[in-house]
C-alpha positions as CSV (number, residue, x, y, z in Angstrom):
1,M,-10.5,-47.9,51.6
2,S,-8.0,-49.9,50.0
3,V,-4.1,-49.8,49.5
4,L,-5.0,-48.2,45.6
5,D,-6.2,-45.2,47.9
6,L,-3.2,-44.4,49.8
7,P,-0.8,-41.6,48.9
8,S,2.5,-42.5,47.8
9,R,5.3,-40.8,49.1
10,K,8.6,-40.3,46.9
11,L,11.6,-41.0,48.5
12,F,15.2,-42.8,46.9
13,I,16.0,-46.4,48.0
14,K,18.8,-45.4,50.3
15,D,15.8,-43.6,52.6
16,L,14.0,-47.1,52.5
17,A,17.2,-48.4,54.3
18,R,16.3,-46.2,57.4
19,A,12.6,-46.4,57.3
20,R,11.5,-47.9,60.7
21,P,8.1,-49.3,61.7
22,H,6.0,-46.5,63.1
23,V,4.7,-48.3,66.4
24,G,0.8,-47.5,67.2
25,D,-0.2,-46.0,64.1
26,Q,-1.8,-47.4,61.3
27,S,-3.0,-46.8,57.8
28,S,-6.5,-46.1,57.1
29,C,-6.2,-49.5,55.4
30,S,-6.3,-52.1,58.8
31,K,-3.5,-54.4,57.7
32,I,-1.5,-51.7,56.5
33,P,1.9,-51.0,58.1
34,V,2.9,-47.3,58.4
35,W,6.9,-46.9,58.2
36,R,8.5,-43.8,59.6
37,V,11.6,-42.1,57.9
38,T,13.7,-38.8,58.5
39,A,14.9,-37.6,55.1
40,A,16.0,-34.0,53.7
41,G,15.7,-32.9,57.6
42,A,12.2,-33.7,58.8
43,T,10.5,-36.9,59.3
44,R,7.7,-38.5,57.5
45,T,5.4,-41.6,57.8
46,F,4.2,-43.7,54.6
47,S,2.2,-46.4,54.2
48,C,2.7,-46.8,49.8
49,V,6.4,-45.7,48.6
50,W,6.8,-44.6,44.9
51,I,10.5,-45.0,43.6
52,Q,12.3,-44.9,40.1
53,G,15.9,-46.3,38.5
54,T,17.2,-48.8,36.4
55,V,16.6,-51.9,36.7
56,V,19.5,-54.0,36.9
57,Q,18.3,-57.7,37.1
58,E,15.3,-59.8,37.1
59,L,14.7,-63.2,38.9
60,S,11.7,-65.3,38.9
61,A,10.9,-65.7,35.4
62,G,10.5,-61.8,36.2
63,D,8.8,-62.0,39.4
64,V,11.7,-60.0,41.5
65,L,13.4,-57.1,40.1
66,F,16.1,-55.1,41.2
67,V,16.6,-51.2,40.7
68,D,19.0,-48.9,41.4
69,D,18.6,-45.3,41.6
70,G,21.6,-44.0,42.3
71,T,21.6,-44.1,45.6
72,A,21.2,-47.9,46.5
73,I,19.1,-51.1,44.9
74,V,15.8,-52.7,46.1
75,E,14.3,-55.3,45.4
76,V,10.9,-55.7,43.7
77,T,8.5,-58.6,44.4
78,G,5.2,-59.6,43.3
79,C,6.1,-58.4,39.8
80,N,3.8,-60.9,38.0
81,K,1.1,-60.2,40.1
82,I,0.8,-57.0,38.4
83,P,-2.3,-56.4,36.5
84,P,-2.0,-56.9,32.1
85,S,-2.4,-53.3,31.2
86,C,1.3,-52.8,32.7
87,P,4.1,-54.1,30.5
88,K,6.7,-56.0,31.7
89,V,9.7,-54.5,31.9
90,K,13.2,-56.0,31.5
91,P,16.7,-55.1,32.6
92,G,18.6,-51.8,31.3
93,Q,14.9,-49.7,31.3
94,Y,14.4,-46.5,33.6
95,V,11.1,-47.7,35.3
96,M,9.0,-46.1,38.2
97,I,7.2,-48.4,40.9
98,I,4.7,-47.6,43.4
99,G,4.5,-50.4,46.3
100,L,4.5,-51.3,49.6
101,L,7.8,-51.4,51.8
102,V,7.8,-54.8,53.5
103,S,11.7,-54.7,55.0
104,A,13.4,-51.7,55.5
105,D,16.7,-54.0,56.3
106,T,17.3,-54.9,53.0
107,P,15.2,-52.6,51.1
108,T,12.1,-54.8,49.5
109,V,8.9,-53.2,48.4
110,R,6.2,-55.3,46.9
111,A,5.1,-53.6,43.5
112,I,1.5,-52.3,43.2
113,K,2.1,-50.6,39.9
114,I,5.4,-50.9,37.4
115,Q,5.4,-48.4,34.8
116,D,8.5,-48.2,32.2
117,L,9.9,-44.3,31.8
118,S,12.5,-45.0,29.2
119,T,11.0,-42.7,26.5
120,S,10.1,-40.1,28.7
121,V,13.5,-37.9,28.4
122,S,13.4,-36.3,31.4
123,A,11.9,-38.6,33.9
124,E,15.4,-40.0,35.3
125,T,16.6,-36.0,35.6
126,M,13.8,-35.1,37.1
127,W,13.6,-37.3,39.2
128,S,15.7,-36.2,42.3
129,L,14.0,-33.3,42.0
130,E,11.0,-34.1,42.2
131,V,12.0,-36.1,45.5
132,V,13.3,-32.9,46.7
133,D,10.4,-31.1,46.2
134,Q,8.0,-33.4,47.7
135,S,10.3,-33.0,50.7
136,F,9.9,-29.4,51.0
137,M,5.8,-29.3,50.2
138,C,4.7,-32.1,52.2
139,K,5.9,-31.1,55.8
């Protein structure tokens, strides 16, 4: 099984800062860490995260992005390793990022997929509802 086969947990960036390694458990991909977080009153485990927000800064020729979802800011690394079919994003764009949580202390995600959602009229508005909806539906 590949990391690409794992489901992604929709979370606010502030929730990533509260995540802790889930000791004694691994994902079905043996080297992928499993994290545990309590959000919206329920404790969940995850390996892949799905976050959305606005790119506020770009470093290292676009390999590192800082993304703000209104709750906190996350550092996104490995952006230049994304397949060429995913267009490069720039500061000011509203984006979706799927990736692996690398560090929770200062939230850092290693990108697997990046998608520009700036042209979607409802993506930003609906995001908080999607996160809350998944919290209640996937207990």
